[in-house]
py3Dmol code that shows the C-alpha trace and the ligand (Angstrom):
import py3Dmol

protein = """\
ATOM      1  CA  MET A   1     -62.337  72.674  81.837  1.00  0.00           C
ATOM      2  CA  ASN A   2     -60.598  72.329  85.230  1.00  0.00           C
ATOM      3  CA  ASP A   3     -60.879  68.894  86.970  1.00  0.00           C
ATOM      4  CA  ILE A   4     -59.983  69.396  90.497  1.00  0.00           C
ATOM      5  CA  LYS A   5     -60.838  67.174  93.492  1.00  0.00           C
ATOM      6  CA  ILE A   6     -61.009  67.983  97.108  1.00  0.00           C
ATOM      7  CA  TYR A   7     -60.328  65.441  99.936  1.00  0.00           C
ATOM      8  CA  PRO A   8     -61.116  66.380 103.536  1.00  0.00           C
ATOM      9  CA  LEU A   9     -58.584  64.812 105.745  1.00  0.00           C
ATOM     10  CA  HIS A  10     -59.383  64.063 109.594  1.00  0.00           C
ATOM     11  CA  VAL A  11     -56.263  64.950 111.370  1.00  0.00           C
ATOM     12  CA  GLY A  12     -57.504  64.743 115.052  1.00  0.00           C
ATOM     13  CA  THR A  13     -60.573  65.316 117.316  1.00  0.00           C
ATOM     14  CA  LEU A  14     -60.948  67.791 120.121  1.00  0.00           C
ATOM     15  CA  LYS A  15     -63.022  65.996 122.722  1.00  0.00           C
ATOM     16  CA  LYS A  16     -65.103  68.888 124.145  1.00  0.00           C
ATOM     17  CA  VAL A  17     -65.520  72.208 122.302  1.00  0.00           C
ATOM     18  CA  LEU A  18     -68.105  74.928 122.691  1.00  0.00           C
ATOM     19  CA  ARG A  19     -70.052  75.201 119.373  1.00  0.00           C
ATOM     20  CA  THR A  20     -71.393  78.323 117.889  1.00  0.00           C
ATOM     21  CA  PRO A  21     -74.407  78.986 118.122  1.00  0.00           C
ATOM     22  CA  ALA A  22     -74.398  77.601 121.625  1.00  0.00           C
ATOM     23  CA  VAL A  23     -76.708  78.291 124.646  1.00  0.00           C
ATOM     24  CA  ALA A  24     -75.922  75.573 127.147  1.00  0.00           C
ATOM     25  CA  PRO A  25     -73.117  73.274 128.533  1.00  0.00           C
ATOM     26  CA  GLU A  26     -74.453  70.360 126.639  1.00  0.00           C
ATOM     27  CA  ASP A  27     -73.554  72.364 123.396  1.00  0.00           C
ATOM     28  CA  PHE A  28     -70.010  71.092 124.366  1.00  0.00           C
ATOM     29  CA  GLU A  29     -69.306  68.597 121.586  1.00  0.00           C
ATOM     30  CA  PRO A  30     -66.349  66.825 119.891  1.00  0.00           C
ATOM     31  CA  SER A  31     -64.922  68.796 117.113  1.00  0.00           C
ATOM     32  CA  PRO A  32     -62.734  67.225 114.221  1.00  0.00           C
ATOM     33  CA  LEU A  33     -59.377  68.971 113.093  1.00  0.00           C
ATOM     34  CA  ILE A  34     -59.694  69.057 109.261  1.00  0.00           C
ATOM     35  CA  ALA A  35     -57.074  69.639 106.516  1.00  0.00           C
ATOM     36  CA  TYR A  36     -58.055  69.607 102.879  1.00  0.00           C
ATOM     37  CA  LEU A  37     -55.939  67.943 100.140  1.00  0.00           C
ATOM     38  CA  ILE A  38     -56.729  69.308  96.625  1.00  0.00           C
ATOM     39  CA  ARG A  39     -55.707  67.374  93.447  1.00  0.00           C
ATOM     40  CA  THR A  40     -55.183  69.090  89.962  1.00  0.00           C
ATOM     41  CA  ASP A  41     -54.054  67.276  86.850  1.00  0.00           C
ATOM     42  CA  ASP A  42     -50.334  67.696  87.923  1.00  0.00           C
ATOM     43  CA  GLU A  43     -50.232  69.284  91.424  1.00  0.00           C
ATOM     44  CA  TRP A  44     -51.304  68.619  94.937  1.00  0.00           C
ATOM     45  CA  VAL A  45     -52.197  71.524  97.309  1.00  0.00           C
ATOM     46  CA  LEU A  46     -52.671  71.083 100.943  1.00  0.00           C
ATOM     47  CA  VAL A  47     -54.805  73.350 103.065  1.00  0.00           C
ATOM     48  CA  ASP A  48     -53.666  73.362 106.667  1.00  0.00           C
ATOM     49  CA  THR A  49     -51.672  70.896 108.504  1.00  0.00           C
ATOM     50  CA  GLY A  50     -53.370  70.138 111.854  1.00  0.00           C
ATOM     51  CA  ALA A  51     -52.461  70.501 115.523  1.00  0.00           C
ATOM     52  CA  CYS A  52     -49.674  69.936 118.089  1.00  0.00           C
ATOM     53  CA  ASP A  53     -49.304  66.439 119.728  1.00  0.00           C
ATOM     54  CA  PRO A  54     -52.071  65.577 122.328  1.00  0.00           C
ATOM     55  CA  GLU A  55     -49.971  66.124 125.378  1.00  0.00           C
ATOM     56  CA  TRP A  56     -49.277  69.780 124.523  1.00  0.00           C
ATOM     57  CA  SER A  57     -52.863  70.392 123.302  1.00  0.00           C
ATOM     58  CA  LYS A  58     -54.112  69.119 126.814  1.00  0.00           C
ATOM     59  CA  LYS A  59     -51.718  71.537 128.617  1.00  0.00           C
ATOM     60  CA  TYR A  60     -52.600  74.656 126.660  1.00  0.00           C
ATOM     61  CA  HIS A  61     -55.890  74.059 124.650  1.00  0.00           C
ATOM     62  CA  HIS A  62     -58.164  71.100 124.599  1.00  0.00           C
ATOM     63  CA  ILE A  63     -58.138  67.428 124.981  1.00  0.00           C
ATOM     64  CA  LEU A  64     -57.110  66.020 121.545  1.00  0.00           C
ATOM     65  CA  GLU A  65     -57.575  62.504 120.374  1.00  0.00           C
ATOM     66  CA  ARG A  66     -55.039  61.668 117.382  1.00  0.00           C
ATOM     67  CA  PRO A  67     -54.564  58.016 116.656  1.00  0.00           C
ATOM     68  CA  GLU A  68     -51.663  57.096 114.380  1.00  0.00           C
ATOM     69  CA  GLN A  69     -53.847  57.031 111.358  1.00  0.00           C
ATOM     70  CA  MET A  70     -54.843  60.776 111.900  1.00  0.00           C
ATOM     71  CA  GLN A  71     -51.124  62.021 111.629  1.00  0.00           C
ATOM     72  CA  ILE A  72     -51.260  64.431 108.637  1.00  0.00           C
ATOM     73  CA  GLU A  73     -48.577  62.156 106.875  1.00  0.00           C
ATOM     74  CA  ASN A  74     -50.660  58.997 107.239  1.00  0.00           C
ATOM     75  CA  GLN A  75     -53.894  60.775 106.022  1.00  0.00           C
ATOM     76  CA  LEU A  76     -51.739  61.967 103.036  1.00  0.00           C
ATOM     77  CA  ALA A  77     -50.400  58.285 102.583  1.00  0.00           C
ATOM     78  CA  ALA A  78     -53.908  57.146 102.177  1.00  0.00           C
ATOM     79  CA  HIS A  79     -54.083  59.142  99.034  1.00  0.00           C
ATOM     80  CA  GLY A  80     -50.702  58.038  97.709  1.00  0.00           C
ATOM     81  CA  VAL A  81     -48.950  61.362  98.732  1.00  0.00           C
ATOM     82  CA  LYS A  82     -45.719  61.858 100.519  1.00  0.00           C
ATOM     83  CA  PRO A  83     -45.204  65.059 102.442  1.00  0.00           C
ATOM     84  CA  GLU A  84     -42.186  65.849  99.961  1.00  0.00           C
ATOM     85  CA  ASP A  85     -44.706  65.664  97.234  1.00  0.00           C
ATOM     86  CA  ILE A  86     -46.459  68.880  98.510  1.00  0.00           C
ATOM     87  CA  LYS A  87     -45.278  71.992  96.683  1.00  0.00           C
ATOM     88  CA  LEU A  88     -48.158  74.177  97.538  1.00  0.00           C
ATOM     89  CA  LEU A  89     -49.274  74.572 101.078  1.00  0.00           C
ATOM     90  CA  VAL A  90     -52.031  77.108 102.177  1.00  0.00           C
ATOM     91  CA  CYS A  91     -52.312  78.249 105.816  1.00  0.00           C
ATOM     92  CA  SER A  92     -55.878  79.424 106.276  1.00  0.00           C
ATOM     93  CA  HIS A  93     -54.545  81.193 109.388  1.00  0.00           C
ATOM     94  CA  LEU A  94     -51.893  80.518 111.927  1.00  0.00           C
ATOM     95  CA  HIS A  95     -53.929  79.050 114.986  1.00  0.00           C
ATOM     96  CA  TRP A  96     -52.312  76.234 116.868  1.00  0.00           C
ATOM     97  CA  ASP A  97     -54.800  73.617 115.599  1.00  0.00           C
ATOM     98  CA  HIS A  98     -54.276  74.555 111.857  1.00  0.00           C
ATOM     99  CA  ALA A  99     -50.664  75.621 111.395  1.00  0.00           C
ATOM    100  CA  TYR A 100     -48.542  72.801 113.240  1.00  0.00           C
ATOM    101  CA  ASN A 101     -46.449  70.361 111.390  1.00  0.00           C
ATOM    102  CA  LEU A 102     -45.370  72.849 108.559  1.00  0.00           C
ATOM    103  CA  ASP A 103     -41.717  71.420 108.975  1.00  0.00           C
ATOM    104  CA  LYS A 104     -42.933  68.203 107.654  1.00  0.00           C
ATOM    105  CA  PHE A 105     -43.291  69.677 104.274  1.00  0.00           C
ATOM    106  CA  PRO A 106     -39.734  70.633 103.280  1.00  0.00           C
ATOM    107  CA  ASN A 107     -40.530  71.272  99.538  1.00  0.00           C
ATOM    108  CA  ALA A 108     -43.664  73.380 100.145  1.00  0.00           C
ATOM    109  CA  LYS A 109     -44.112  77.003  99.360  1.00  0.00           C
ATOM    110  CA  ILE A 110     -46.466  78.261 102.095  1.00  0.00           C
ATOM    111  CA  PHE A 111     -49.033  80.778 101.355  1.00  0.00           C
ATOM    112  CA  VAL A 112     -50.111  83.098 104.108  1.00  0.00           C
ATOM    113  CA  GLN A 113     -51.731  86.407 104.159  1.00  0.00           C
ATOM    114  CA  LYS A 114     -49.698  89.462 105.115  1.00  0.00           C
ATOM    115  CA  ARG A 115     -52.118  90.535 107.748  1.00  0.00           C
ATOM    116  CA  GLU A 116     -52.003  87.107 109.456  1.00  0.00           C
ATOM    117  CA  VAL A 117     -48.322  86.839 109.719  1.00  0.00           C
ATOM    118  CA  GLU A 118     -48.332  90.455 111.206  1.00  0.00           C
ATOM    119  CA  PHE A 119     -51.079  89.683 113.813  1.00  0.00           C
ATOM    120  CA  ALA A 120     -49.343  86.307 114.669  1.00  0.00           C
ATOM    121  CA  ILE A 121     -46.143  88.336 115.706  1.00  0.00           C
ATOM    122  CA  THR A 122     -48.196  90.673 117.782  1.00  0.00           C
ATOM    123  CA  PRO A 123     -51.859  89.381 118.531  1.00  0.00           C
ATOM    124  CA  THR A 124     -54.014  90.941 121.092  1.00  0.00           C
ATOM    125  CA  PRO A 125     -53.551  89.356 124.455  1.00  0.00           C
ATOM    126  CA  SER A 126     -57.073  87.541 124.033  1.00  0.00           C
ATOM    127  CA  GLN A 127     -55.685  85.706 121.244  1.00  0.00           C
ATOM    128  CA  TYR A 128     -52.017  84.918 122.447  1.00  0.00           C
ATOM    129  CA  VAL A 129     -52.991  81.300 123.400  1.00  0.00           C
ATOM    130  CA  PHE A 130     -54.458  80.537 119.906  1.00  0.00           C
ATOM    131  CA  TYR A 131     -51.193  81.539 118.370  1.00  0.00           C
ATOM    132  CA  GLU A 132     -48.949  80.089 121.067  1.00  0.00           C
ATOM    133  CA  ALA A 133     -47.583  83.652 121.037  1.00  0.00           C
ATOM    134  CA  MET A 134     -43.994  84.650 121.940  1.00  0.00           C
ATOM    135  CA  GLN A 135     -45.646  87.039 124.477  1.00  0.00           C
ATOM    136  CA  MET A 136     -46.530  83.914 126.427  1.00  0.00           C
ATOM    137  CA  GLY A 137     -43.048  82.717 126.194  1.00  0.00           C
ATOM    138  CA  LEU A 138     -43.847  80.091 123.675  1.00  0.00           C
ATOM    139  CA  THR A 139     -42.455  79.490 120.198  1.00  0.00           C
ATOM    140  CA  PRO A 140     -45.336  79.824 117.547  1.00  0.00           C
ATOM    141  CA  PRO A 141     -45.393  76.583 115.637  1.00  0.00           C
ATOM    142  CA  TRP A 142     -44.995  78.328 112.157  1.00  0.00           C
ATOM    143  CA  LEU A 143     -41.781  80.343 113.105  1.00  0.00           C
ATOM    144  CA  SER A 144     -39.318  77.524 112.046  1.00  0.00           C
ATOM    145  CA  SER A 145     -41.054  77.382 108.659  1.00  0.00           C
ATOM    146  CA  ALA A 146     -41.292  81.108 107.942  1.00  0.00           C
ATOM    147  CA  GLY A 147     -38.512  81.089 105.643  1.00  0.00           C
ATOM    148  CA  ARG A 148     -40.736  79.450 103.113  1.00  0.00           C
ATOM    149  CA  PHE A 149     -43.674  81.695 103.648  1.00  0.00           C
ATOM    150  CA  GLU A 150     -45.025  83.152 100.321  1.00  0.00           C
ATOM    151  CA  ILE A 151     -46.753  86.267 101.812  1.00  0.00           C
ATOM    152  CA  ILE A 152     -49.653  87.524  99.948  1.00  0.00           C
ATOM    153  CA  ASP A 153     -52.034  90.362 100.389  1.00  0.00           C
ATOM    154  CA  GLY A 154     -55.409  89.966  99.158  1.00  0.00           C
ATOM    155  CA  ASP A 155     -57.113  87.464  96.787  1.00  0.00           C
ATOM    156  CA  VAL A 156     -54.571  85.526  94.586  1.00  0.00           C
ATOM    157  CA  GLU A 157     -55.176  82.704  92.032  1.00  0.00           C
ATOM    158  CA  ILE A 158     -52.550  80.233  92.550  1.00  0.00           C
ATOM    159  CA  LEU A 159     -53.501  77.668  89.983  1.00  0.00           C
ATOM    160  CA  PRO A 160     -56.182  77.581  87.257  1.00  0.00           C
ATOM    161  CA  GLY A 161     -59.386  77.278  89.298  1.00  0.00           C
ATOM    162  CA  ILE A 162     -57.804  77.606  92.790  1.00  0.00           C
ATOM    163  CA  THR A 163     -58.057  81.178  94.271  1.00  0.00           C
ATOM    164  CA  LEU A 164     -56.973  82.181  97.830  1.00  0.00           C
ATOM    165  CA  VAL A 165     -59.565  84.542  99.171  1.00  0.00           C
ATOM    166  CA  THR A 166     -59.381  86.746 102.251  1.00  0.00           C
ATOM    167  CA  LEU A 167     -61.905  85.804 105.036  1.00  0.00           C
ATOM    168  CA  ALA A 168     -61.161  88.341 107.805  1.00  0.00           C
ATOM    169  CA  GLY A 169     -63.058  88.229 111.120  1.00  0.00           C
ATOM    170  CA  HIS A 170     -62.075  84.999 112.913  1.00  0.00           C
ATOM    171  CA  THR A 171     -58.575  86.349 112.517  1.00  0.00           C
ATOM    172  CA  PRO A 172     -57.463  89.369 110.578  1.00  0.00           C
ATOM    173  CA  GLY A 173     -55.611  87.522 107.899  1.00  0.00           C
ATOM    174  CA  SER A 174     -57.864  84.314 107.699  1.00  0.00           C
ATOM    175  CA  GLN A 175     -58.220  83.128 104.054  1.00  0.00           C
ATOM    176  CA  GLY A 176     -60.195  80.509 102.444  1.00  0.00           C
ATOM    177  CA  VAL A 177     -59.614  78.566  99.044  1.00  0.00           C
ATOM    178  CA  LEU A 178     -62.333  78.969  96.161  1.00  0.00           C
ATOM    179  CA  VAL A 179     -62.133  75.874  94.014  1.00  0.00           C
ATOM    180  CA  GLU A 180     -63.851  76.019  90.710  1.00  0.00           C
ATOM    181  CA  THR A 181     -64.138  72.635  88.953  1.00  0.00           C
ATOM    182  CA  GLY A 182     -66.568  71.867  86.132  1.00  0.00           C
ATOM    183  CA  SER A 183     -69.675  73.456  86.987  1.00  0.00           C
ATOM    184  CA  LYS A 184     -69.066  73.380  90.692  1.00  0.00           C
ATOM    185  CA  ARG A 185     -67.610  76.005  93.256  1.00  0.00           C
ATOM    186  CA  TYR A 186     -66.363  75.118  96.500  1.00  0.00           C
ATOM    187  CA  LEU A 187     -65.205  77.599  99.249  1.00  0.00           C
ATOM    188  CA  ILE A 188     -62.965  75.805 101.949  1.00  0.00           C
ATOM    189  CA  ALA A 189     -63.838  78.335 104.371  1.00  0.00           C
ATOM    190  CA  CYS A 190     -61.833  76.901 107.410  1.00  0.00           C
ATOM    191  CA  ASP A 191     -62.562  78.640 110.709  1.00  0.00           C
ATOM    192  CA  CYS A 192     -64.598  81.514 109.158  1.00  0.00           C
ATOM    193  CA  ILE A 193     -67.414  78.753 109.149  1.00  0.00           C
ATOM    194  CA  ALA A 194     -66.364  76.329 111.678  1.00  0.00           C
ATOM    195  CA  THR A 195     -69.545  74.409 111.744  1.00  0.00           C
ATOM    196  CA  MET A 196     -72.378  74.393 109.059  1.00  0.00           C
ATOM    197  CA  ASP A 197     -75.028  75.448 111.527  1.00  0.00           C
ATOM    198  CA  CYS A 198     -73.199  78.930 111.628  1.00  0.00           C
ATOM    199  CA  TRP A 199     -73.629  79.162 107.840  1.00  0.00           C
ATOM    200  CA  GLU A 200     -77.042  77.769 107.522  1.00  0.00           C
ATOM    201  CA  THR A 201     -78.549  79.753 110.475  1.00  0.00           C
ATOM    202  CA  ARG A 202     -79.417  83.323 109.012  1.00  0.00           C
ATOM    203  CA  LYS A 203     -80.014  86.280 111.317  1.00  0.00           C
ATOM    204  CA  PHE A 204     -80.832  89.465 109.440  1.00  0.00           C
ATOM    205  CA  GLY A 205     -79.941  87.665 106.228  1.00  0.00           C
ATOM    206  CA  LEU A 206     -76.386  86.748 107.413  1.00  0.00           C
ATOM    207  CA  PRO A 207     -74.700  83.695 108.937  1.00  0.00           C
ATOM    208  CA  ILE A 208     -73.459  83.607 112.541  1.00  0.00           C
ATOM    209  CA  PRO A 209     -69.784  84.436 113.528  1.00  0.00           C
ATOM    210  CA  SER A 210     -67.522  82.104 115.347  1.00  0.00           C
ATOM    211  CA  SER A 211     -67.361  82.776 118.998  1.00  0.00           C
ATOM    212  CA  ILE A 212     -63.598  83.407 118.546  1.00  0.00           C
ATOM    213  CA  HIS A 213     -63.210  86.588 116.466  1.00  0.00           C
ATOM    214  CA  VAL A 214     -61.148  89.787 116.319  1.00  0.00           C
ATOM    215  CA  ASP A 215     -63.326  91.966 114.354  1.00  0.00           C
ATOM    216  CA  LEU A 216     -67.054  91.410 113.916  1.00  0.00           C
ATOM    217  CA  ALA A 217     -67.556  94.320 111.311  1.00  0.00           C
ATOM    218  CA  GLU A 218     -64.999  92.674 109.121  1.00  0.00           C
ATOM    219  CA  TYR A 219     -66.533  89.310 109.805  1.00  0.00           C
ATOM    220  CA  TYR A 220     -69.916  90.445 108.499  1.00  0.00           C
ATOM    221  CA  GLU A 221     -68.306  92.093 105.486  1.00  0.00           C
ATOM    222  CA  THR A 222     -66.710  88.688 104.798  1.00  0.00           C
ATOM    223  CA  PHE A 223     -70.051  87.021 105.115  1.00  0.00           C
ATOM    224  CA  ARG A 224     -71.275  89.428 102.469  1.00  0.00           C
ATOM    225  CA  LYS A 225     -68.356  88.481 100.204  1.00  0.00           C
ATOM    226  CA  MET A 226     -68.957  84.787 100.793  1.00  0.00           C
ATOM    227  CA  LEU A 227     -72.532  85.062  99.704  1.00  0.00           C
ATOM    228  CA  ARG A 228     -71.456  86.865  96.598  1.00  0.00           C
ATOM    229  CA  LEU A 229     -68.921  84.144  95.800  1.00  0.00           C
ATOM    230  CA  ASP A 230     -72.170  81.807  95.703  1.00  0.00           C
ATOM    231  CA  ALA A 231     -70.059  78.613  96.402  1.00  0.00           C
ATOM    232  CA  GLU A 232     -70.716  75.303  98.526  1.00  0.00           C
ATOM    233  CA  ILE A 233     -69.002  75.823 101.875  1.00  0.00           C
ATOM    234  CA  LEU A 234     -66.566  73.384 103.336  1.00  0.00           C
ATOM    235  CA  PRO A 235     -66.258  74.058 107.046  1.00  0.00           C
ATOM    236  CA  GLY A 236     -63.322  73.995 109.504  1.00  0.00           C
ATOM    237  CA  HIS A 237     -64.555  71.816 112.246  1.00  0.00           C
ATOM    238  CA  ASP A 238     -67.630  69.932 111.176  1.00  0.00           C
ATOM    239  CA  PHE A 239     -67.908  66.089 110.862  1.00  0.00           C
ATOM    240  CA  CYS A 240     -70.353  66.652 108.084  1.00  0.00           C
ATOM    241  CA  VAL A 241     -67.618  67.109 105.635  1.00  0.00           C
ATOM    242  CA  PHE A 242     -66.581  63.393 105.886  1.00  0.00           C
ATOM    243  CA  GLU A 243     -69.907  62.421 104.634  1.00  0.00           C
ATOM    244  CA  HIS A 244     -68.193  62.520 101.253  1.00  0.00           C
ATOM    245  CA  PRO A 245     -64.598  61.370 100.841  1.00  0.00           C
ATOM    246  CA  VAL A 246     -64.218  63.488  97.823  1.00  0.00           C
ATOM    247  CA  TYR A 247     -65.608  66.677  96.452  1.00  0.00           C
ATOM    248  CA  PRO A 248     -67.304  67.151  93.950  1.00  0.00           C
ATOM    249  CA  TYR A 249     -69.202  63.912  94.761  1.00  0.00           C
ATOM    250  CA  GLU A 250     -71.623  61.815  92.611  1.00  0.00           C
TER     251      GLU A 250
END
"""
ligand_1 = """\
1
ZN
Zn -58.892 79.313 114.227
"""
view = py3Dmol.view(width=600, height=400)
view.addModel(protein, "pdb")
view.setStyle({"model": 0}, {"cartoon": {"style": "trace"}})
view.addModel(ligand_1, "xyz")
view.setStyle({"model": 1}, {"stick": {}})
view.zoomTo()
view.show()
């Protein structure tokens, strides 16, 4: 039986972000940036690596608070893990608030979906800023680490009990991580389900897409796939994950 643990890491807080579903300005709320550390018997797997520094974030995106202890390397240190120990790294997608800091992990193979890499190179203009795209005259944060990309196309089991699953919609190549441990199943859904109210609110039997999306038809297909997976959801930007320092919890 697989004995796998998942630790949510708090790697920053955006001060004011519009939530989905949202109806009024008071729905602007702080939003955490989350990475996930997975431990198996003999490997660490890191899912996402957080955002740029706060000054850059303020210029192009949102006001970001990231005290020293929320730096990704310090969050890992709290678990006795050094960046060099990470051999397997998963990028859920290549947005600025998930795919910075890849160069801090020199020994990591970086799993990215083919469709995500293609779209990050030539996004639609509406999505340029999320990728810090070259078309804006910027250097995408992942570019210097692309030599270590392990480009995959579809659902792939990377370790026993740990499967990358495509979750298209928020971006074309978004992926989640399905973790099967003992009798529990978790889906680290990242920005496909940014906050749990999107997952728990059902309209026509399906959850609610993020306000940031590239293809709603694909998004709803992804929801149907997620419902079939029948796993507990771990979201991309919801403080609720920190109610438990580790999953599964007692
Ligand atoms: Zn995103």
